[in-house]
KETORKE-193985 format. One line per field, with one value per residue (C-alpha): z, x, y. Coordinates in steps of 0.5 Angstrom, whole numbers, plus 500, padded with zeros to 3 digits. Each point is the difference from the previous one (the first is absolute). Example, Ala and Ser with C-alpha at 12.3 -4.5 7.8 and 13.67 -1.06 7.14 Angstrom:
REM KETORKE-193985
w 516_498
u 525_502
v 491_507
//
This chain:
REM KETORKE-193985
w 042_499_505_501_499_502_495_501_502_496_498_503_495_500_497_500_505_503_506_505_502_507_503_507_506_495_499_494_501_495_501_501_501_500_502_497_505_499_499_494_497_502_497_494_499_503_501_506_501_504_495_494_494_498_506_501_505_505_507_503_499_502_497_500_501_494_502_506_500_507_504_507_498_503_494_494_494_500_505_499_503_500_501_504_495_504_499_505_497_507_506_503_506_497_499_507_502_496_495_494_495_502_498_495_500_496_493_498_495_494_501_501_498_495_502_499_494_497_501_504_505_503_507_502_504_506_500_501_505_504_500_496_497_504_499_499_505_498_494_499_492_497_498_507_503_495_504_506_497_500_506_503_498_503_507_500_500_506_504_502_500_505_498_505_503_502_493_494_493_494_494_494_494_498_495_502_506_503_500_503_506_501_501_504_505_500_502_506_503_497_502_493_494_494_493_496_492_494_496_500_498_505_505_498_500_507_503_498_506_508_501_503_494_493_499_493_501_497_497_505_506_502_502_505_503_499_504_506_500_500_506_504_498_503_494_499_505_495_492_495_494_494_494_497_501_504_500_504_505_501_501_505_504_500_501_506_507_505_503_494_496_492_496_493_497_493_498_495_493_500_494_505_507_503_503_504_506_506_505_505_500_503_505_503_500_502_495_499_493_497_493_498_495_498_505_506_500_506_496_494_505_503_493_498_507_499_493_501_506_494_504_496_494_494_496_499_499_494_495_493_498_494_496_499_493_502_506_497_500_507_501_497_504_506_498_498_507_496_504_507_500_493_501_494_499_496_496_504_495_496
u 816_507_505_507_504_508_503_507_505_498_494_493_495_492_497_493_500_494_496_502_495_499_502_497_501_503_497_500_501_499_506_498_508_506_507_506_506_507_501_495_505_506_497_499_507_504_495_499_502_494_495_499_497_495_497_496_503_497_499_498_492_493_495_492_498_496_500_502_500_502_493_504_504_496_500_495_499_500_505_506_507_507_505_506_504_504_497_502_501_502_503_507_503_499_493_499_504_495_505_497_504_506_497_503_493_497_497_498_496_503_506_497_493_497_499_496_502_494_492_500_504_499_501_503_496_506_500_492_500_506_496_504_495_498_493_501_494_502_498_508_501_503_506_502_498_505_506_498_505_506_498_500_507_502_497_504_506_497_498_508_501_496_499_497_500_507_503_502_500_503_498_505_496_494_496_493_503_505_494_496_505_500_493_499_506_496_494_504_502_507_502_504_499_505_500_507_500_505_494_499_493_498_503_495_494_502_499_493_499_500_508_505_505_502_507_504_505_506_506_505_496_498_493_503_503_493_496_505_499_492_501_505_506_497_497_493_498_497_502_496_503_495_505_503_507_506_502_494_501_507_496_496_505_504_494_497_500_504_495_496_496_501_495_503_493_502_505_505_500_500_506_504_498_507_501_506_497_504_498_504_494_496_505_502_493_497_495_494_500_494_497_493_497_492_495_497_492_500_504_495_494_503_501_493_497_504_498_493_501_501_506_505_502_499_496_507_504_497_501_498_495_500_496_504_502_505_503_507_499_499_506_504_496_502_508_501_497_494_495_500_495_496_494_497_493_498_493_495_497_504
v 358_504_499_502_494_499_496_500_506_506_497_502_500_502_494_496_495_496_502_495_494_499_493_498_505_506_507_504_508_505_505_507_502_497_504_499_498_501_492_501_505_496_493_504_503_494_494_496_492_499_502_495_503_501_503_506_505_505_498_507_500_501_497_498_493_497_493_496_492_500_501_500_506_505_504_501_503_507_501_504_497_500_494_498_497_495_493_494_493_497_502_501_504_507_498_498_507_504_502_496_505_496_493_496_497_506_502_507_504_502_496_493_501_505_507_506_504_498_501_493_497_493_499_493_496_499_508_500_495_504_506_504_504_506_503_508_503_507_504_502_499_494_503_502_493_497_503_495_495_505_503_494_499_507_498_493_505_504_495_499_507_503_507_504_507_501_498_504_496_500_496_499_500_504_495_498_495_505_505_495_499_507_500_494_503_507_496_497_506_501_507_502_496_501_497_500_498_501_502_507_499_495_505_505_495_498_507_499_496_501_499_505_500_497_500_499_494_503_496_504_498_506_498_496_506_504_494_501_507_499_495_505_495_494_497_497_495_495_500_496_498_500_500_494_503_498_507_501_495_503_507_497_497_506_505_496_503_495_495_501_495_499_496_497_500_500_494_501_497_492_501_504_499_501_507_502_503_504_495_504_505_494_498_507_503_494_500_495_498_496_498_500_495_500_500_496_499_505_505_500_500_507_503_498_503_506_501_499_506_505_503_497_505_494_505_504_494_498_505_496_496_496_495_493_501_506_496_500_508_499_496_506_505_497_499_507_502_504_496_498_494_498_497_495_501_493_500_497_495_495
//
């Protein structure tokens, strides 16, 4: 079968690899759709110390069970499934708290196990035993269901933000994750939702969604004055940073209303993670600032249920479908801002 194999920084090559053999307790899936994540792009451009090449990438996927060597798993051949990709190998205080995403006893698909940029993917026995495969009971297409994993990460941030009917929300970053944040905020009842980005094309794409405004981030900082004006001079109650930018983090602190909540959803590059921040904004405005990493099982469950309901605009977030042979073109489309989410559609036969 043809798979997209990460072989080092700047090297994701589509080449022939064997169809995975199953061990006891494992499940083989035929991959129907696997979306490109920003971390896939970052790995391609900059490498990742957590990944030992060669490694098949791809962790946002929906597939159909071809074979199961786990008779007690509750799934059978022909079932369509999505996967919670955090796999536990022991327990600690974070697992006991229900926050396995923070545990040191975890591995993940496409980092430690081959992923789904391939026609077939093997699900490890530990993941099957832990109930990480969720059977899709609706007729929502597989490309849309592939968004369960990134949407779960968005849900993780929102579990600490408490967006509600009284809130105005601003999202910095109009990429696919930023748009997901905006859509979730709207579904949670936010009064107003604004999206900001420095890419004019992304700003235009954001306007296609159910938001109250899309603003261009300008070097002179006038976008901060604009959002202040739109919020009666108070600023947004909730600001979510969905762009890997220290400038965006500072914008968030300056924009937020007093007693506001700020989420640093996107991290900074590991090669340059230190950012000068005006922490007096946190002090004098009594801001609550939180980070967000990966997702808890409950977040994935919530995302899975929301996607199956059909109320989430997954069809508009996925803007491009490409065969696996054109995966590096998908990276370029996302990097340039021409695409929101690119979905790879692997062949169904080896």
